[in-house]
KEBAPA-203262 format. One record per residue (C-alpha): residue in three letters; x, z, y. Coordinates in Angstrom, 1 decimal. Layout:
REC res      x      z      y
REC ALA      X      Z      Y
...
END
This chain:
REC res      x      z      y
REC MET  173.7  -22.2    2.6
REC TYR  177.9  -21.2    2.7
REC THR  178.0  -17.7    2.5
REC GLY  182.3  -17.4    2.6
REC ARG  183.9  -17.7    5.7
REC THR  182.2  -17.1    9.0
REC VAL  181.7  -20.5   11.5
REC PHE  183.5  -18.7   14.1
REC SER  186.9  -18.6   11.7
REC GLN  186.0  -22.1   10.9
REC ILE  186.1  -23.2   14.3
REC MET  188.9  -21.3   15.2
REC ASP  191.2  -23.3   12.4
REC VAL  191.2  -26.3   14.8
REC MET  192.9  -24.9   17.5
REC PRO  196.6  -25.4   17.2
REC MET  197.3  -21.8   17.1
REC TYR  201.4  -22.4   16.9
REC GLU  200.9  -23.9   20.8
REC PHE  198.9  -20.9   21.4
REC ARG  201.9  -18.3   20.2
REC LYS  204.2  -21.0   22.1
REC CYS  202.2  -20.0   25.3
REC VAL  202.5  -16.6   24.4
REC ASP  205.8  -16.4   24.0
REC ARG  206.6  -18.2   27.2
REC TYR  205.4  -15.9   29.1
REC GLY  205.6  -12.8   27.6
REC GLY  202.3  -11.9   26.8
REC ASN  202.8   -9.2   23.7
REC HIS  205.2   -7.5   25.3
REC HIS  205.2   -4.3   25.0
REC VAL  201.1   -4.5   23.3
REC ARG  201.0   -2.2   20.5
REC ASN  197.3   -3.0   19.2
REC HIS  195.4   -5.9   20.8
REC SER  197.2   -8.8   21.3
REC CYS  197.1  -12.1   23.0
REC LEU  195.2  -13.0   19.9
REC ASP  192.3  -10.8   19.5
REC GLN  191.6  -11.2   23.3
REC TYR  191.5  -15.0   23.3
REC LEU  189.3  -14.6   19.8
REC CYS  187.2  -12.0   21.1
REC MET  186.4  -14.2   24.5
REC SER  185.9  -16.9   23.2
REC PHE  183.5  -15.7   20.9
REC ALA  181.6  -14.0   24.0
REC GLN  181.6  -17.2   25.4
REC LEU  180.2  -19.1   22.4
REC SER  177.7  -16.5   21.7
REC TYR  176.5  -16.3   25.0
REC ARG  177.7  -12.6   25.9
REC GLU  176.8  -11.6   29.8
REC SER  179.3   -8.3   29.5
REC LEU  182.3   -6.4   28.2
REC ARG  179.1   -3.9   27.1
REC ASP  177.8   -6.7   25.1
REC ILE  180.8   -8.0   23.5
REC GLU  181.9   -4.7   22.5
REC ALA  178.5   -4.1   21.2
REC CYS  178.1   -7.7   19.5
REC LEU  181.5   -7.6   17.5
REC ARG  181.2   -3.6   16.5
REC SER  177.8   -4.4   15.3
REC ARG  179.8   -6.3   12.1
REC GLN  182.8   -4.0   11.6
REC GLU  183.6   -5.3    8.8
REC LYS  183.7   -9.2   10.3
REC LEU  186.2   -8.5   12.6
REC TYR  189.0   -9.4    9.9
REC HIS  187.8  -12.2    8.7
REC LEU  187.1  -13.3   12.4
REC GLY  190.6  -13.3   12.8
REC ILE  190.7  -10.1   15.2
REC ARG  193.0   -7.3   14.1
REC GLY  193.2   -4.7   16.7
REC SER  190.1   -2.4   18.2
REC ILE  187.7   -3.6   20.3
REC SER  186.5   -1.3   23.4
REC ARG  185.4   -2.1   26.9
REC SER  188.3   -0.4   28.6
REC THR  190.7   -2.5   26.1
REC LEU  188.9   -5.7   26.9
REC ALA  188.7   -4.9   30.7
REC ASP  192.5   -3.7   30.4
REC ALA  194.0   -7.6   28.9
REC ASN  191.7   -9.0   31.1
REC GLU  193.4   -7.6   34.1
REC LYS  196.8   -7.3   33.5
REC ARG  197.4  -10.1   31.1
REC ASP  199.1  -13.6   32.6
REC TRP  196.7  -16.0   33.2
REC ARG  199.0  -18.4   32.8
REC ILE  198.9  -18.3   29.1
REC TYR  195.5  -18.9   28.5
REC ALA  195.7  -22.1   31.6
REC ASP  198.6  -23.5   29.7
REC PHE  196.7  -23.2   26.2
REC CYS  193.5  -25.2   28.3
REC HIS  195.8  -27.6   29.1
REC ARG  196.4  -28.8   26.0
REC LEU  193.6  -28.3   24.3
REC ILE  192.7  -30.8   26.9
REC SER  195.1  -33.3   26.4
REC ASP  194.1  -33.2   22.5
REC ALA  190.5  -33.9   23.2
REC ARG  191.7  -37.1   25.6
REC ARG  193.1  -38.3   23.0
REC LEU  190.4  -38.5   20.3
REC TYR  188.7  -40.2   22.8
REC ALA  190.9  -42.6   24.4
REC HIS  189.3  -45.4   22.5
REC GLU  185.3  -44.3   23.0
REC ASP  183.4  -46.0   26.0
REC PHE  180.6  -43.6   26.3
REC GLY  178.7  -46.2   28.1
REC VAL  181.4  -46.4   30.5
REC GLU  182.3  -50.6   30.6
REC LEU  185.3  -50.1   31.9
REC ALA  188.6  -50.8   30.9
REC GLN  190.3  -48.3   33.2
REC THR  190.1  -44.9   32.8
REC ALA  186.8  -43.3   35.2
REC TYR  187.2  -39.8   36.9
REC ALA  184.1  -38.1   38.6
REC LEU  185.4  -35.4   41.4
REC ASP  183.3  -32.6   42.3
REC SER  182.7  -28.7   43.0
REC THR  181.0  -25.6   42.1
REC THR  180.9  -22.5   43.8
REC ILE  180.6  -19.2   41.9
REC ASP  178.8  -16.0   43.7
REC LEU  181.0  -13.4   42.9
REC CYS  180.0   -9.7   43.4
REC LEU  181.9   -8.6   47.4
REC SER  182.0   -4.9   46.2
REC LEU  183.9   -5.9   43.0
REC PHE  185.8   -8.7   44.2
REC PRO  186.7   -8.0   48.0
REC TRP  189.4  -10.7   47.8
REC ALA  186.7  -13.4   47.7
REC ALA  185.0  -12.7   50.7
REC PHE  183.1  -16.1   51.4
REC ARG  180.2  -14.7   53.8
REC LYS  179.5  -11.5   55.6
REC THR  178.0  -10.0   52.7
REC LYS  178.9  -12.9   49.5
REC ALA  181.5  -12.9   47.7
REC ALA  182.6  -16.6   46.0
REC VAL  185.4  -19.1   44.6
REC LYS  185.1  -23.0   44.6
REC MET  185.9  -24.6   41.4
REC HIS  187.2  -27.9   42.0
REC THR  186.9  -30.1   38.4
REC LEU  188.3  -33.6   37.7
REC MET  185.9  -35.2   34.9
REC ASP  187.1  -38.0   33.0
REC LEU  183.6  -39.4   31.9
REC ARG  185.2  -41.2   28.8
REC GLY  184.3  -38.1   26.7
REC SER  183.0  -35.6   29.8
REC ILE  186.6  -33.9   29.9
REC PRO  188.2  -31.9   32.5
REC SER  191.5  -33.0   33.0
REC PHE  192.1  -31.4   36.3
REC ILE  190.5  -28.0   36.9
REC GLU  192.0  -26.3   40.7
REC ILE  190.0  -22.4   41.9
REC THR  190.2  -21.9   45.7
REC ASP  188.3  -19.0   47.6
REC GLY  184.8  -20.4   48.6
REC ARG  185.5  -21.1   52.0
REC CYS  188.2  -23.9   50.8
REC HIS  186.3  -27.3   52.1
REC ASP  186.2  -30.0   49.2
REC VAL  188.4  -32.7   50.9
REC ASN  191.6  -30.5   50.6
REC ILE  191.4  -30.7   47.1
REC LEU  192.7  -34.1   47.1
REC ASP  196.4  -33.0   48.9
REC VAL  196.9  -31.3   45.5
REC LEU  195.5  -34.2   43.3
REC ILE  197.6  -37.1   42.1
REC PRO  196.1  -40.3   41.7
REC GLU  196.4  -42.3   38.1
REC PRO  197.6  -45.4   38.8
REC GLY  195.1  -48.3   37.8
REC SER  192.1  -45.3   37.1
REC PHE  188.8  -45.1   39.3
REC TYR  188.0  -41.9   40.9
REC VAL  183.9  -41.2   41.8
REC MET  183.0  -39.0   44.5
REC ASP  180.8  -37.9   47.2
REC ARG  180.9  -38.0   50.8
REC ALA  182.5  -34.8   51.2
REC TYR  185.6  -36.4   50.2
REC LEU  186.1  -38.8   53.0
REC ASP  188.9  -38.7   54.7
REC PHE  190.5  -41.8   54.9
REC GLU  194.2  -40.8   55.5
REC ARG  193.9  -38.9   52.3
REC LEU  191.9  -41.6   50.6
REC HIS  194.8  -44.4   51.6
REC LEU  197.1  -42.4   49.0
REC PHE  194.9  -43.8   46.4
REC THR  195.6  -47.3   47.3
REC GLU  199.1  -46.5   47.5
REC LEU  199.2  -45.5   44.4
REC LEU  197.3  -48.2   43.2
REC ALA  194.6  -46.7   42.5
REC PHE  190.6  -47.2   43.4
REC PHE  187.7  -44.7   44.6
REC VAL  184.4  -44.7   44.8
REC ILE  182.6  -42.9   47.5
REC ARG  179.4  -42.6   49.7
REC ALA  179.6  -43.5   53.4
REC LYS  178.6  -40.4   56.1
REC LYS  175.9  -41.7   58.5
REC ASN  178.2  -41.7   61.0
REC LEU  180.8  -43.6   59.4
REC LYS  182.5  -46.4   61.8
REC PHE  183.5  -49.5   60.0
REC ARG  183.5  -53.1   59.8
REC ARG  183.4  -55.6   57.5
REC VAL  187.1  -57.9   57.2
REC TYR  186.2  -60.3   54.7
REC SER  183.2  -60.5   51.8
REC ARG  183.5  -61.7   47.9
REC ASP  181.3  -63.4   46.1
REC VAL  178.7  -61.8   44.3
REC ASP  176.4  -63.4   41.7
REC ARG  173.0  -62.0   42.4
REC THR  171.4  -62.2   38.9
REC THR  172.9  -59.7   38.2
REC GLY  171.3  -57.5   39.7
END
């Protein structure tokens, strides 16, 4: 049994920390920070995510229970609920968004030649959204219904590796189809969507940019067949 470095520190070894520091410097993340750096915040929140922590109190209790291991995890600053809450509230979120996009870019290159059962030479994407419920008293800016708060996360998933290539967070009232206004189709790629994205004016942009879309039809859809392609019925 390996008793040297922690598993968490070995996982963090594969992170391009040089790129992380560039993101921090780009937005002045460590300006006037004396104790709990952006790296400390990133490591604490990554540990919380990987170990299924459910609250700031849970994160604090878990990390403080092994105080002697914090240095080996890469954490140099103090750990407390108030410090984490302050960092999460005031640090520029673009630091971590930029770093996330860098990691996504690296992951997509790693799986670029893996088919994962998708028998297409072109890239295939799946577009969908999910509504994240929030407490209205804690997040009044995210009012969704009379007694409920929520935000909506729109995700474009690269099916080759199940890697998110586009993520947009909006208020919970934003209709799914509106995300097509900010999504830039990739020429030659396939986009799979459900009927919530059915808007021919918006979908026409996919055709103009030489991309393809597969979408479910609504029951009241009015259409007519212009022509048909020959189909080999033996293929099923």
